[in-house]
C-alpha positions in Angstrom: -19.9 20.8 30.4 -17.6 19.3 27.8 -18.4 16.0 26.2 -15.8 13.3 25.8 -16.3 10.6 23.0 -14.5 7.3 23.3 -14.0 5.5 20.0 -13.3 1.8 20.6 -12.6 -0.5 17.6 -13.7 -4.1 18.3 -12.4 -7.2 16.6 -12.7 -10.5 18.5 -12.8 -8.8 21.9 -15.4 -11.0 23.6 -14.9 -10.9 27.4 -13.2 -7.6 27.6 -15.8 -5.2 26.2 -17.9 -4.9 29.4 -14.8 -4.5 31.5 -13.6 -1.7 29.2 -17.0 0.0 29.5 -16.9 -0.3 33.3 -13.3 1.2 33.5 -14.5 4.2 31.5 -17.8 4.8 33.2 -16.1 4.7 36.6 -14.2 7.9 35.7 -17.4 9.9 35.2 -19.3 8.7 38.3 -19.5 10.3 41.7 -16.3 12.0 42.5 -14.4 10.5 39.6 -11.7 12.6 37.9 -14.0 13.2 34.9 -17.3 13.7 36.8 -17.6 17.3 35.5 -17.7 16.1 31.9 -20.3 14.2 29.9 -19.4 11.1 27.8 -20.4 8.8 25.0 -18.8 5.5 24.0 -18.8 4.2 20.4 -18.0 0.6 19.9 -17.2 -0.2 16.3 -17.5 -3.9 15.6 -15.0 -4.6 12.7 -16.6 -7.8 11.5 -16.0 -9.9 14.7 -17.2 -13.5 14.4 -17.2 -14.3 18.2 -19.6 -13.0 20.8 -18.4 -9.4 20.7 -21.6 -8.0 19.2 -23.7 -9.7 21.9 -21.5 -8.2 24.6 -21.8 -4.7 23.0 -25.6 -5.0 22.9 -25.6 -6.0 26.6 -23.5 -2.9 27.5 -25.8 -0.7 25.4 -28.8 -1.9 27.3 -27.1 -1.0 30.6 -26.0 2.5 29.4 -27.9 4.8 27.0 -24.7 6.7 26.3 -23.2 3.6 24.5 -23.5 3.7 20.7 -22.6 0.9 18.4 -21.6 0.5 14.8 -21.3 -2.9 13.1 -19.4 -3.5 9.9 -20.7 -6.1 7.3 -17.2 -7.7 7.4 -13.7 -7.0 8.6 -12.4 -3.8 7.1 -9.4 -3.2 9.3 -8.6 -1.1 12.4 -8.1 2.2 10.5 -11.6 1.9 8.9 -13.1 1.2 12.4 -11.4 4.2 13.9 -12.4 6.5 11.0 -16.0 5.3 11.2 -16.1 6.0 14.9 -14.6 9.4 14.4 -17.2 10.4 11.9 -20.0 9.5 14.2 -18.5 10.9 17.4 -20.2 14.1 18.7 -17.9 15.0 21.6 -15.7 18.1 22.1 -12.7 15.8 22.6 -12.4 12.3 21.0 -10.3 9.5 22.4 -9.3 6.4 20.4 -8.8 3.5 22.8 -8.4 -0.3 22.4 -11.0 -2.8 23.6 -8.5 -5.3 24.9 -7.8 -3.7 28.3 -4.2 -3.0 27.4 -4.7 0.8 27.3 -5.3 2.1 30.9 -8.6 3.9 30.9 -7.6 6.0 33.9 -4.9 7.7 31.8 -7.7 9.4 29.9 -8.3 11.7 32.9 -4.7 13.1 32.4 -5.3 13.3 28.6 -8.5 15.3 29.1 -6.6 17.5 31.6 -3.9 18.2 29.0 -6.6 19.0 26.4 -8.2 21.4 28.9 -4.8 23.1 29.3 -4.6 23.8 25.6 -3.3 20.7 23.8 -5.3 19.8 20.7 -3.7 16.4 20.4 -2.7 14.3 23.4 -0.7 11.2 22.4 -0.3 8.4 25.0 2.7 6.5 23.7 4.0 3.1 24.6 7.1 3.7 26.8 7.2 0.0 27.4 5.0 -3.0 27.0 4.2 -6.1 29.0 4.6 -8.4 26.0 6.8 -11.2 24.8 10.4 -10.6 23.8 9.5 -11.2 20.2 6.8 -8.5 20.2 9.0 -6.0 21.9 11.9 -6.7 19.5 9.7 -6.3 16.4 8.2 -3.1 17.8 11.6 -1.5 18.6 13.0 -2.6 15.2 10.0 -1.3 13.2 9.6 2.0 15.1 13.4 2.6 14.9 13.1 2.4 11.1 10.1 4.7 11.1 11.7 7.3 13.3 14.6 7.5 10.9 12.2 9.1 8.5 9.8 10.8 10.9 11.5 11.5 14.3 8.2 13.0 15.7 6.8 9.5 16.1 7.5 8.3 19.7 9.8 5.3 20.0 7.1 2.9 21.1 4.4 4.1 18.7 0.9 4.9 19.7 -2.8 4.2 19.0 -4.2 5.6 22.3 -4.8 9.3 21.4 -7.1 12.2 22.2 -7.9 14.8 19.6 -9.8 18.1 19.9 -12.8 18.7 17.6 -10.6 20.9 15.4 -7.8 18.2 15.2 -10.4 15.6 14.4 -12.0 17.6 11.5 -8.5 18.1 10.0 -7.8 14.3 10.3 -11.1 13.5 8.6 -10.4 15.9 5.8 -7.4 13.6 4.7 -8.1 11.1 1.9 -6.7 7.7 1.1 -7.5 4.1 2.0 -4.0 2.9 2.9 -3.1 5.5 5.4 -0.6 5.6 8.3 -2.7 6.6 11.3 0.1 7.8 13.5 1.6 10.0 10.9 -1.8 11.6 10.0 -2.5 12.3 13.7 0.6 14.4 14.1 0.9 15.7 10.6 -0.8 19.1 11.2 1.6 20.2 13.9 -1.1 21.3 16.3 -0.2 21.8 20.0 0.6 18.2 21.1 1.4 16.6 24.4 3.0 13.2 24.8 2.2 11.0 27.8 4.2 7.8 28.4 2.6 4.7 29.6 3.3 0.9 29.9 1.0 -1.1 27.6 -0.5 -3.9 29.7 -0.4 -7.5 28.9 -3.5 -8.8 27.2 -5.7 -10.5 29.8 -8.5 -11.8 27.7 -8.4 -13.5 24.3 -5.6 -13.4 21.8 -4.3 -10.5 19.7 -5.5 -10.5 16.1 -2.7 -8.3 15.0 -0.6 -11.0 13.4 2.7 -10.6 11.6 1.2 -9.9 8.2 -0.9 -7.0 9.6 2.1 -5.6 11.3 4.0 -5.7 8.0 1.1 -4.0 6.3 1.3 -1.2 8.9 5.0 -0.9 8.3 4.5 -0.7 4.5 1.7 1.8 4.9 4.1 4.1 6.7 6.9 3.7 4.2 4.6 4.2 1.2 2.1 6.7 2.6 3.9 8.6 5.3 7.4 8.8 3.9 9.1 9.6 0.7 12.3 7.9 1.9 12.1 4.8 -0.4 11.6 7.0 -3.5 14.4 9.3 -2.5 16.7 6.3 -1.9 15.8 5.1 -5.4 16.5 8.5 -6.9 19.8 8.8 -5.2 20.8 5.3 -6.3 19.8 6.2 -9.8 22.0 9.3 -9.8 24.9 7.5 -8.1 24.9 4.5 -10.4 24.6 6.8 -13.5 27.7 8.7 -12.4 29.6 5.5 -11.6 28.5 4.0 -14.9 29.7 7.0 -16.9 33.0 7.1 -14.9 33.7 3.4 -15.4 32.7 3.6 -19.1 35.4 6.3 -19.4 37.9 3.9 -17.8 36.9 1.2 -20.2 37.4 3.5 -23.2 40.8 4.4 -22.0 41.6 0.7 -21.6 40.4 0.0 -25.1 42.6 2.8 -26.4 45.6 1.2 -24.6 44.6 -2.3 -25.9 44.2 -3.7 -22.4 40.6 -4.9 -22.8 40.0 -8.7 -22.4 38.7 -9.4 -25.9 37.5 -7.6 -29.0 34.0 -6.2 -28.5 34.1 -6.3 -24.7 34.5 -2.5 -24.3 31.5 -1.4 -26.3 29.3 -4.0 -24.6 30.3 -2.9 -21.1 30.0 0.9 -21.9 26.5 0.3 -23.3 25.5 -1.7 -20.3 26.8 0.7 -17.7 25.5 3.9 -19.5 22.1 2.4 -20.3 21.7 0.8 -16.8 22.6 4.1 -15.1 20.2 6.0 -17.3 17.4 3.5 -16.5 18.0 3.8 -12.7 18.0 7.6 -13.0 14.7 7.5 -15.0 13.1 5.2 -12.5 14.0 7.6 -9.7 12.4 10.5 -11.7 9.2 8.4 -12.3 9.1 7.6 -8.6 9.3 11.3 -7.7 6.3 11.9 -10.0 4.4 9.1 -8.4 5.0 10.5 -4.9 3.7 13.9 -6.0 0.6 12.2 -7.5 0.0 10.3 -4.3 0.5 13.5 -2.2 -2.1 15.3 -4.4 -4.6 12.4 -4.1 -4.4 12.5 -0.3 -5.8 16.0 -0.5 -4.4 17.2 2.8 -4.7 20.9 3.5 -1.9 23.1 2.0 -1.5 24.7 5.4 -3.0 24.9 8.9 -3.4 28.3 10.6 -2.7 28.1 14.3 -3.6 31.8 15.0 -4.9 34.7 13.0 -5.3 38.3 14.1 
């Protein structure tokens, strides 16, 4: 009998925790689609100041398979996910939200794909029952992200199943400001993508405000992509070449006495050449910084899929 662990980050989710638990447990009872498996549910309270902890304790009294972790303060969703992963004991581990927007019944299909050989099963947001603004920002942000990493689904994801092997690889990565989605698919293990429509939030209000969404976007750009540094490097090379070329034009103009006033030519040549060199040097420094960051993350040099 395989054991399925559910890791559920909680932040101001009072009113939806018990319903989330009920939707999961129903899958394992009687003739439910997951009745042949065992389960555990880890609620990770990320510093909630509402009644979330009391609701978690109530559910834990009803079900001995419910475990709870409570942070001293709000450390963020990624910290809550990682804490749950480190304490999970299942053969397959599912990260799922506590706001009822992720359909618990989809985990039966996710477990089925895992049983068929997939080590990572990503449930991605094909569409979402949200406001026009939320949809627009999501499409804009993920469109930019996919320009650097096309393996990320268009709607993004948080709802994901990982095998024990995939989880151990994920936990071996280092870094505080990580991009969760990029780290999940980085290893290239057998992966299945399942589309779903993210439901409208029924209880409470989303705590994922604009600043947190921007933080997520920056985490991808700075942690999961070398694109900004490469753009800076290419700009440095480009401006250096343009500066040298235009400096040559100015020298020719000075020789033909067509410069606007005395002293203009050397000033412009100095500005163009020095500015181009500075841009080029900044690009080189950026490349070094990216390599330092890559070393600090300490990801495995390679992942062996099969060995005979």
